[in-house]
N, C-alpha and C positions, 0 to 999 in steps of 0.2 A: 427882460419876464419871458420863462418858457412857453412852454405850449399849452401845458394843464391851467398858470395863470390864463391865461387869453381866454380861453374855453371858458373859465370861472368868470371869470371877467363879462366875457358875451352873453352868459349863461344870468347875475346878473341885470344885466342892460338889456336882457329881454323883457324879463321877469316884473323890473320898475316897467317897462313901456307899457306888456302887459294890464297889469295893475291900475295905471293912468287909466287906461283906453276904460277898465272896468268900470272904473268908476267915476269918467266924467263925460261917459257917450249918454244921452238922453236914449238909449233900449229901454227903458219905464222899467225897470225892476228893480224893487224895492230898497231901501238903504234900509239900516239902522237907525239912522241919524230920522227917517223922514219916517219911518212906521209906530202910528202913535196904537195906541189902544184905543178901542171904538171904531177903527175904520175896518168898513167893509174889505172883502175878502173875495175874493170869488175864486171858491171850490171847484174844481174839473173832475168832469164825469161821475159829479156831487145827482142823488136822488132829484128829483123835482121837487121847488116845494111844494105843498098843495095849498096854500093861499097867499096873495097875490101884496096881504095884510103883511107877512112875514120877510118880505122884500123891502129892506129898506131902500127909504131913496139914496141911492148914491151913485155919480160919476161914471159909467162903465161903457164908458165911451174909448180907452184907453187898452183895455183889454176884453180881446175877442168872446164873444158869451153868447151860447145859443142854449135848445132844448136841456143840455144832459147839466150846465151851470148849475152854481147855487153859492149864491150872497149870500156870504156869513158877517153876521155884524159881533164884534166880540166888545166885552163889554166888565167895563174892573169889578170880580166880582164883589171886593174889600175895598165899602167908599175910604178914601181918603178923609183924613186926618184933616184937617185944619188946624195951624199957629195954636191956637187954641186953647185946644183937645191935649194934645203932647205935653208927656207925663214931664217933670222938672225933676231935678235933682237937689231933696233939699240940701240947702247949702250947710258947710260944717265951717265948724270956725276952730282952728287950731288953736293953741293946745286941746286938745280934746282931752276929759275929767275919764280914765282907763275905767274907775270905776263904775260911771253912771252912763257910759256910750252904748249905745246901742250897735245892734245888729248893721245894721249902713250905717251911721257914724263909722263906727270900726272899717268895714274897708272902702271907708274915703284914705288912712292910710296906703298910701306904695306899697307894692309888697303884701297888705294883704289883702284875701280875697272872701268869701264867705261861707267856705269854710272851716279856712283860720278863726274869724271871728266869731260861729259859735263854737270850738274848740276854746277862747279866750272867753268866752262870755260863761261857758261849763264849769274853765277852771275856775271861774269868781262865784258861783253860784258855789258849787262844790268847796270850797277853801277859805271866801270868806272875800274883803277886800285884796287887792295889790296894793303894798306897801310901797312896794318898792323893787328899779327892773330885774335886780336875782328874780322875784315869785315870776314876775312874767315868764322868764325862760324857763319856768319848769314849762310850763304850753309847749305842749308836743307838737314843734313847726316852729316853733322857735330858738334859731340859735343867735350866736355873736354879732355875723353880721346884718340879719336881720333887727334884733333889737339895737344896735347900733342905727340903723335906717331909723325904726321907729322912737326909741328914746325921744325926738328933736321936737316932734308932737302932740307929743301927750303928757300929763301928770298923774301925778299919785297922790290924788287929798284921801 
């Protein structure tokens, strides 16, 4: 091991030790794992709070607190959605009829996004129903490879 490799190894060990020290010593430093929205934080040198009602009951014994410090409580501006309110994607059954499928149904096909789905629907409305894969190939954005991937998931009625 030459001299430059030894220096790099020493630097790596030193950085590792510093990382462990900062991570595990109880210095009262906030870490991402323990910080949550709604925790009270102390802003140093902020103007004093006008009323005592604005200061929440927070344990500030670990942080030096004087007259120029201000306690700010962070609140989540967006209400959290419970599992009942989440949007669920419509289940699409394959094979999909290309002549009656909506844009959302077409987007379920691998390789078809919202823009291509709109192009398929525009072509279907302008030229009539698709009768064969060659008709679908006339849509701008569908080439040979994409058509080969799509053909297994669609039917023509």
